[in-house]
PQR file of N, CA, C, O and H, with PARSE charges and radii, in Angstrom:
ATOM      1  N   MET A   1      66.622 -16.516 -20.914 -0.4000 1.5000
ATOM      2  CA  MET A   1      67.497 -17.041 -21.943 -0.0000 2.0000
ATOM      3  C   MET A   1      67.975 -18.443 -21.586  0.5500 1.7000
ATOM      4  O   MET A   1      68.023 -19.306 -22.462 -0.5500 1.4000
ATOM      5  N   LEU A   2      68.327 -18.696 -20.342 -0.4000 1.5000
ATOM      6  CA  LEU A   2      68.858 -20.000 -19.986 -0.0000 2.0000
ATOM      7  C   LEU A   2      67.825 -21.113 -20.109  0.5500 1.7000
ATOM      8  O   LEU A   2      68.189 -22.280 -20.257 -0.5500 1.4000
ATOM      9  H   LEU A   2      68.289 -17.994 -19.631  0.4000 1.0000
ATOM     10  N   LYS A   3      66.551 -20.768 -20.051 -0.4000 1.5000
ATOM     11  CA  LYS A   3      65.522 -21.795 -20.195 -0.0000 2.0000
ATOM     12  C   LYS A   3      65.387 -22.250 -21.635  0.5500 1.7000
ATOM     13  O   LYS A   3      64.996 -23.389 -21.887 -0.5500 1.4000
ATOM     14  H   LYS A   3      66.256 -19.820 -19.931  0.4000 1.0000
ATOM     15  N   GLN A   4      65.706 -21.374 -22.593 -0.4000 1.5000
ATOM     16  CA  GLN A   4      65.591 -21.733 -24.005 -0.0000 2.0000
ATOM     17  C   GLN A   4      66.897 -22.298 -24.541  0.5500 1.7000
ATOM     18  O   GLN A   4      66.897 -23.309 -25.243 -0.5500 1.4000
ATOM     19  H   GLN A   4      66.024 -20.448 -22.389  0.4000 1.0000
ATOM     20  N   GLN A   5      68.006 -21.651 -24.215 -0.4000 1.5000
ATOM     21  CA  GLN A   5      69.313 -22.096 -24.685 -0.0000 2.0000
ATOM     22  C   GLN A   5      70.298 -22.010 -23.524  0.5500 1.7000
ATOM     23  O   GLN A   5      70.421 -20.971 -22.875 -0.5500 1.4000
ATOM     24  H   GLN A   5      68.006 -20.830 -23.644  0.4000 1.0000
ATOM     25  N   THR A   6      70.982 -23.088 -23.277 -0.4000 1.5000
ATOM     26  CA  THR A   6      71.955 -23.120 -22.196 -0.0000 2.0000
ATOM     27  C   THR A   6      73.331 -23.402 -22.768  0.5500 1.7000
ATOM     28  O   THR A   6      73.522 -24.407 -23.453 -0.5500 1.4000
ATOM     29  H   THR A   6      70.882 -23.932 -23.805  0.4000 1.0000
ATOM     30  N   PRO A   7      74.293 -22.532 -22.498 -0.5600 1.5000
ATOM     31  CA  PRO A   7      75.651 -22.803 -22.992  0.2800 2.0000
ATOM     32  C   PRO A   7      76.270 -23.965 -22.224  0.5500 1.7000
ATOM     33  O   PRO A   7      75.943 -24.197 -21.060 -0.5500 1.4000
ATOM     34  N   LYS A   8      77.159 -24.685 -22.880 -0.4000 1.5000
ATOM     35  CA  LYS A   8      77.860 -25.769 -22.206 -0.0000 2.0000
ATOM     36  C   LYS A   8      79.109 -25.241 -21.508  0.5500 1.7000
ATOM     37  O   LYS A   8      79.518 -25.767 -20.473 -0.5500 1.4000
ATOM     38  H   LYS A   8      77.425 -24.496 -23.825  0.4000 1.0000
ATOM     39  N   ASN A   9      79.706 -24.208 -22.072 -0.4000 1.5000
ATOM     40  CA  ASN A   9      80.915 -23.619 -21.524 -0.0000 2.0000
ATOM     41  C   ASN A   9      80.759 -22.111 -21.464  0.5500 1.7000
ATOM     42  O   ASN A   9      80.127 -21.503 -22.328 -0.5500 1.4000
ATOM     43  H   ASN A   9      79.373 -23.780 -22.913  0.4000 1.0000
ATOM     44  N   LEU A  10      81.342 -21.516 -20.430 -0.4000 1.5000
ATOM     45  CA  LEU A  10      81.297 -20.075 -20.260 -0.0000 2.0000
ATOM     46  C   LEU A  10      82.670 -19.594 -19.818  0.5500 1.7000
ATOM     47  O   LEU A  10      83.180 -20.008 -18.777 -0.5500 1.4000
ATOM     48  H   LEU A  10      81.855 -22.010 -19.729  0.4000 1.0000
ATOM     49  N   GLN A  11      83.263 -18.715 -20.620 -0.4000 1.5000
ATOM     50  CA  GLN A  11      84.577 -18.161 -20.286 -0.0000 2.0000
ATOM     51  C   GLN A  11      84.400 -16.704 -19.891  0.5500 1.7000
ATOM     52  O   GLN A  11      83.818 -15.919 -20.640 -0.5500 1.4000
ATOM     53  H   GLN A  11      82.849 -18.379 -21.465  0.4000 1.0000
ATOM     54  N   THR A  12      84.902 -16.341 -18.714 -0.4000 1.5000
ATOM     55  CA  THR A  12      84.772 -14.986 -18.204 -0.0000 2.0000
ATOM     56  C   THR A  12      86.128 -14.485 -17.732  0.5500 1.7000
ATOM     57  O   THR A  12      87.112 -15.225 -17.711 -0.5500 1.4000
ATOM     58  H   THR A  12      85.374 -16.978 -18.105  0.4000 1.0000
ATOM     59  N   ASP A  13      86.157 -13.208 -17.352 -0.4000 1.5000
ATOM     60  CA  ASP A  13      87.341 -12.689 -16.690 -0.0000 2.0000
ATOM     61  C   ASP A  13      87.257 -13.054 -15.209  0.5500 1.7000
ATOM     62  O   ASP A  13      86.367 -13.803 -14.805 -0.5500 1.4000
ATOM     63  H   ASP A  13      85.358 -12.607 -17.369  0.4000 1.0000
ATOM     64  N   ALA A  14      88.161 -12.540 -14.415 -0.4000 1.5000
ATOM     65  CA  ALA A  14      88.204 -12.900 -12.997 -0.0000 2.0000
ATOM     66  C   ALA A  14      87.413 -11.922 -12.131  0.5500 1.7000
ATOM     67  O   ALA A  14      87.721 -11.759 -10.950 -0.5500 1.4000
ATOM     68  H   ALA A  14      88.884 -11.932 -14.743  0.4000 1.0000
ATOM     69  N   GLY A  15      86.403 -11.272 -12.698 -0.4000 1.5000
ATOM     70  CA  GLY A  15      85.590 -10.310 -11.959 -0.0000 2.0000
ATOM     71  C   GLY A  15      84.822 -10.963 -10.820  0.5500 1.7000
ATOM     72  O   GLY A  15      84.416 -12.122 -10.901 -0.5500 1.4000
ATOM     73  H   GLY A  15      86.152 -11.404 -13.657  0.4000 1.0000
ATOM     74  N   LEU A  16      84.637 -10.197  -9.767 -0.4000 1.5000
ATOM     75  CA  LEU A  16      83.947 -10.726  -8.591 -0.0000 2.0000
ATOM     76  C   LEU A  16      82.505 -11.118  -8.879  0.5500 1.7000
ATOM     77  O   LEU A  16      81.941 -11.957  -8.177 -0.5500 1.4000
ATOM     78  H   LEU A  16      84.967  -9.255  -9.701  0.4000 1.0000
ATOM     79  N   GLU A  17      81.901 -10.521  -9.905 -0.4000 1.5000
ATOM     80  CA  GLU A  17      80.527 -10.886 -10.248 -0.0000 2.0000
ATOM     81  C   GLU A  17      80.422 -12.330 -10.724  0.5500 1.7000
ATOM     82  O   GLU A  17      79.329 -12.896 -10.735 -0.5500 1.4000
ATOM     83  H   GLU A  17      82.360  -9.840 -10.475  0.4000 1.0000
ATOM     84  N   PHE A  18      81.552 -12.939 -11.120 -0.4000 1.5000
ATOM     85  CA  PHE A  18      81.554 -14.331 -11.576 -0.0000 2.0000
ATOM     86  C   PHE A  18      82.043 -15.296 -10.506  0.5500 1.7000
ATOM     87  O   PHE A  18      82.042 -16.509 -10.717 -0.5500 1.4000
ATOM     88  H   PHE A  18      82.440 -12.480 -11.111  0.4000 1.0000
ATOM     89  N   PHE A  19      82.459 -14.771  -9.363 -0.4000 1.5000
ATOM     90  CA  PHE A  19      83.005 -15.624  -8.307 -0.0000 2.0000
ATOM     91  C   PHE A  19      82.306 -15.328  -6.988  0.5500 1.7000
ATOM     92  O   PHE A  19      82.885 -14.756  -6.065 -0.5500 1.4000
ATOM     93  H   PHE A  19      82.460 -13.786  -9.192  0.4000 1.0000
ATOM     94  N   ASN A  20      81.065 -15.729  -6.931 -0.4000 1.5000
ATOM     95  CA  ASN A  20      80.283 -15.631  -5.708 -0.0000 2.0000
ATOM     96  C   ASN A  20      79.355 -16.839  -5.658  0.5500 1.7000
ATOM     97  O   ASN A  20      79.198 -17.552  -6.649 -0.5500 1.4000
ATOM     98  H   ASN A  20      80.595 -16.194  -7.681  0.4000 1.0000
ATOM     99  N   GLN A  21      78.753 -17.059  -4.518 -0.4000 1.5000
ATOM    100  CA  GLN A  21      77.943 -18.268  -4.326 -0.0000 2.0000
ATOM    101  C   GLN A  21      76.709 -18.295  -5.224  0.5500 1.7000
ATOM    102  O   GLN A  21      76.328 -19.361  -5.708 -0.5500 1.4000
ATOM    103  H   GLN A  21      78.881 -16.480  -3.713  0.4000 1.0000
ATOM    104  N   ASN A  22      76.081 -17.149  -5.455 -0.4000 1.5000
ATOM    105  CA  ASN A  22      74.893 -17.125  -6.329 -0.0000 2.0000
ATOM    106  C   ASN A  22      75.245 -17.559  -7.741  0.5500 1.7000
ATOM    107  O   ASN A  22      74.513 -18.343  -8.346 -0.5500 1.4000
ATOM    108  H   ASN A  22      76.390 -16.283  -5.062  0.4000 1.0000
ATOM    109  N   PHE A  23      76.354 -17.062  -8.276 -0.4000 1.5000
ATOM    110  CA  PHE A  23      76.763 -17.429  -9.634 -0.0000 2.0000
ATOM    111  C   PHE A  23      77.160 -18.900  -9.690  0.5500 1.7000
ATOM    112  O   PHE A  23      76.819 -19.598 -10.644 -0.5500 1.4000
ATOM    113  H   PHE A  23      76.948 -16.425  -7.785  0.4000 1.0000
ATOM    114  N   LYS A  24      77.872 -19.370  -8.680 -0.4000 1.5000
ATOM    115  CA  LYS A  24      78.258 -20.781  -8.644 -0.0000 2.0000
ATOM    116  C   LYS A  24      77.031 -21.684  -8.630  0.5500 1.7000
ATOM    117  O   LYS A  24      77.005 -22.711  -9.309 -0.5500 1.4000
ATOM    118  H   LYS A  24      78.149 -18.802  -7.904  0.4000 1.0000
ATOM    119  N   ASN A  25      76.026 -21.306  -7.866 -0.4000 1.5000
ATOM    120  CA  ASN A  25      74.787 -22.093  -7.833 -0.0000 2.0000
ATOM    121  C   ASN A  25      74.094 -22.096  -9.188  0.5500 1.7000
ATOM    122  O   ASN A  25      73.571 -23.125  -9.616 -0.5500 1.4000
ATOM    123  H   ASN A  25      76.048 -20.472  -7.315  0.4000 1.0000
ATOM    124  N   LEU A  26      74.087 -20.949  -9.866 -0.4000 1.5000
ATOM    125  CA  LEU A  26      73.443 -20.848 -11.177 -0.0000 2.0000
ATOM    126  C   LEU A  26      74.118 -21.734 -12.213  0.5500 1.7000
ATOM    127  O   LEU A  26      73.441 -22.463 -12.937 -0.5500 1.4000
ATOM    128  H   LEU A  26      74.512 -20.113  -9.519  0.4000 1.0000
ATOM    129  N   ILE A  27      75.450 -21.681 -12.293 -0.4000 1.5000
ATOM    130  CA  ILE A  27      76.119 -22.502 -13.307 -0.0000 2.0000
ATOM    131  C   ILE A  27      76.032 -23.989 -12.961  0.5500 1.7000
ATOM    132  O   ILE A  27      76.029 -24.838 -13.853 -0.5500 1.4000
ATOM    133  H   ILE A  27      76.000 -21.089 -11.704  0.4000 1.0000
ATOM    134  N   LYS A  28      75.963 -24.300 -11.672 -0.4000 1.5000
ATOM    135  CA  LYS A  28      75.778 -25.701 -11.282 -0.0000 2.0000
ATOM    136  C   LYS A  28      74.382 -26.183 -11.659  0.5500 1.7000
ATOM    137  O   LYS A  28      74.216 -27.303 -12.142 -0.5500 1.4000
ATOM    138  H   LYS A  28      75.966 -23.611 -10.948  0.4000 1.0000
ATOM    139  N   GLN A  29      73.387 -25.341 -11.440 -0.4000 1.5000
ATOM    140  CA  GLN A  29      71.999 -25.695 -11.754 -0.0000 2.0000
ATOM    141  C   GLN A  29      71.832 -26.003 -13.233  0.5500 1.7000
ATOM    142  O   GLN A  29      71.090 -26.917 -13.595 -0.5500 1.4000
ATOM    143  H   GLN A  29      73.521 -24.431 -11.047  0.4000 1.0000
ATOM    144  N   TYR A  30      72.509 -25.255 -14.088 -0.4000 1.5000
ATOM    145  CA  TYR A  30      72.376 -25.442 -15.534 -0.0000 2.0000
ATOM    146  C   TYR A  30      73.500 -26.281 -16.136  0.5500 1.7000
ATOM    147  O   TYR A  30      73.605 -26.390 -17.357 -0.5500 1.4000
ATOM    148  H   TYR A  30      73.111 -24.513 -13.794  0.4000 1.0000
ATOM    149  N   ASP A  31      74.335 -26.871 -15.291 -0.4000 1.5000
ATOM    150  CA  ASP A  31      75.419 -27.752 -15.738 -0.0000 2.0000
ATOM    151  C   ASP A  31      76.325 -27.061 -16.767  0.5500 1.7000
ATOM    152  O   ASP A  31      76.570 -27.589 -17.852 -0.5500 1.4000
ATOM    153  H   ASP A  31      74.250 -26.782 -14.299  0.4000 1.0000
ATOM    154  N   ILE A  32      76.810 -25.884 -16.408 -0.4000 1.5000
ATOM    155  CA  ILE A  32      77.679 -25.086 -17.276 -0.0000 2.0000
ATOM    156  C   ILE A  32      79.104 -25.161 -16.750  0.5500 1.7000
ATOM    157  O   ILE A  32      79.337 -24.997 -15.553 -0.5500 1.4000
ATOM    158  H   ILE A  32      76.612 -25.454 -15.527  0.4000 1.0000
ATOM    159  N   ASN A  33      80.056 -25.407 -17.643 -0.4000 1.5000
ATOM    160  CA  ASN A  33      81.475 -25.389 -17.288 -0.0000 2.0000
ATOM    161  C   ASN A  33      81.952 -23.943 -17.318  0.5500 1.7000
ATOM    162  O   ASN A  33      81.806 -23.258 -18.330 -0.5500 1.4000
ATOM    163  H   ASN A  33      79.867 -25.540 -18.616  0.4000 1.0000
ATOM    164  N   HIS A  34      82.517 -23.484 -16.219 -0.4000 1.5000
ATOM    165  CA  HIS A  34      82.967 -22.093 -16.114 -0.0000 2.0000
ATOM    166  C   HIS A  34      84.480 -22.043 -16.143  0.5500 1.7000
ATOM    167  O   HIS A  34      85.150 -22.686 -15.335 -0.5500 1.4000
ATOM    168  H   HIS A  34      82.635 -24.041 -15.397  0.4000 1.0000
ATOM    169  N   TYR A  35      85.017 -21.267 -17.088 -0.4000 1.5000
ATOM    170  CA  TYR A  35      86.449 -21.049 -17.213 -0.0000 2.0000
ATOM    171  C   TYR A  35      86.702 -19.569 -17.061  0.5500 1.7000
ATOM    172  O   TYR A  35      85.857 -18.746 -17.414 -0.5500 1.4000
ATOM    173  H   TYR A  35      84.473 -20.744 -17.745  0.4000 1.0000
ATOM    174  N   ASN A  36      87.875 -19.224 -16.531 -0.4000 1.5000
ATOM    175  CA  ASN A  36      88.196 -17.809 -16.444 -0.0000 2.0000
ATOM    176  C   ASN A  36      89.604 -17.557 -16.952  0.5500 1.7000
ATOM    177  O   ASN A  36      90.447 -18.453 -16.976 -0.5500 1.4000
ATOM    178  H   ASN A  36      88.561 -19.892 -16.244  0.4000 1.0000
ATOM    179  N   VAL A  37      89.836 -16.331 -17.352 -0.4000 1.5000
ATOM    180  CA  VAL A  37      91.154 -15.891 -17.805 -0.0000 2.0000
ATOM    181  C   VAL A  37      91.661 -14.856 -16.814  0.5500 1.7000
ATOM    182  O   VAL A  37      90.877 -14.210 -16.118 -0.5500 1.4000
ATOM    183  H   VAL A  37      89.152 -15.602 -17.333  0.4000 1.0000
ATOM    184  N   PHE A  38      92.965 -14.706 -16.757 -0.4000 1.5000
ATOM    185  CA  PHE A  38      93.560 -13.738 -15.858 -0.0000 2.0000
ATOM    186  C   PHE A  38      94.463 -12.807 -16.650  0.5500 1.7000
ATOM    187  O   PHE A  38      95.254 -13.242 -17.486 -0.5500 1.4000
ATOM    188  H   PHE A  38      93.601 -15.230 -17.323  0.4000 1.0000
ATOM    189  N   SER A  39      94.330 -11.533 -16.372 -0.4000 1.5000
ATOM    190  CA  SER A  39      95.197 -10.528 -16.994 -0.0000 2.0000
ATOM    191  C   SER A  39      95.346  -9.361 -16.028  0.5500 1.7000
ATOM    192  O   SER A  39      94.383  -8.947 -15.382 -0.5500 1.4000
ATOM    193  H   SER A  39      93.687 -11.180 -15.693  0.4000 1.0000
ATOM    194  N   LYS A  40      96.554  -8.842 -15.940 -0.4000 1.5000
ATOM    195  CA  LYS A  40      96.798  -7.678 -15.079 -0.0000 2.0000
ATOM    196  C   LYS A  40      96.299  -6.402 -15.739  0.5500 1.7000
ATOM    197  O   LYS A  40      96.121  -5.385 -15.069 -0.5500 1.4000
ATOM    198  H   LYS A  40      97.335  -9.179 -16.464  0.4000 1.0000
ATOM    199  N   LYS A  41      96.071  -6.448 -17.059 -0.4000 1.5000
ATOM    200  CA  LYS A  41      95.610  -5.272 -17.795 -0.0000 2.0000
ATOM    201  C   LYS A  41      94.094  -5.203 -17.774  0.5500 1.7000
ATOM    202  O   LYS A  41      93.418  -6.230 -17.814 -0.5500 1.4000
ATOM    203  H   LYS A  41      96.216  -7.274 -17.603  0.4000 1.0000
ATOM    204  N   LYS A  42      93.567  -3.997 -17.711 -0.4000 1.5000
ATOM    205  CA  LYS A  42      92.120  -3.784 -17.782 -0.0000 2.0000
ATOM    206  C   LYS A  42      91.765  -3.400 -19.214  0.5500 1.7000
ATOM    207  O   LYS A  42      92.536  -2.726 -19.897 -0.5500 1.4000
ATOM    208  H   LYS A  42      94.117  -3.162 -17.678  0.4000 1.0000
ATOM    209  N   GLN A  43      90.608  -3.831 -19.654 -0.4000 1.5000
ATOM    210  CA  GLN A  43      90.141  -3.483 -20.986 -0.0000 2.0000
ATOM    211  C   GLN A  43      88.766  -2.859 -20.868  0.5500 1.7000
ATOM    212  O   GLN A  43      87.930  -3.301 -20.079 -0.5500 1.4000
ATOM    213  H   GLN A  43      89.982  -4.379 -19.099  0.4000 1.0000
ATOM    214  N   GLN A  44      88.549  -1.844 -21.650 -0.4000 1.5000
ATOM    215  CA  GLN A  44      87.267  -1.163 -21.619 -0.0000 2.0000
ATOM    216  C   GLN A  44      86.616  -1.291 -22.983  0.5500 1.7000
ATOM    217  O   GLN A  44      87.258  -1.045 -24.004 -0.5500 1.4000
ATOM    218  H   GLN A  44      89.227  -1.485 -22.291  0.4000 1.0000
ATOM    219  N   LEU A  45      85.365  -1.666 -23.009 -0.4000 1.5000
ATOM    220  CA  LEU A  45      84.644  -1.809 -24.285 -0.0000 2.0000
ATOM    221  C   LEU A  45      83.615  -0.731 -24.415  0.5500 1.7000
ATOM    222  O   LEU A  45      82.902  -0.675 -25.417 -0.5500 1.4000
ATOM    223  H   LEU A  45      84.843  -1.865 -22.180  0.4000 1.0000
TER
END
């Protein structure tokens, strides 16, 4: 997906899957701005 369409901005929660070196390298490689939100409440979808 990233090879065809690359987002300019990505907003995520504060999950550990978004805050590790592999993810940081990926968003840097594709020049994506990463924003996160913080909430003490958990939400289930």
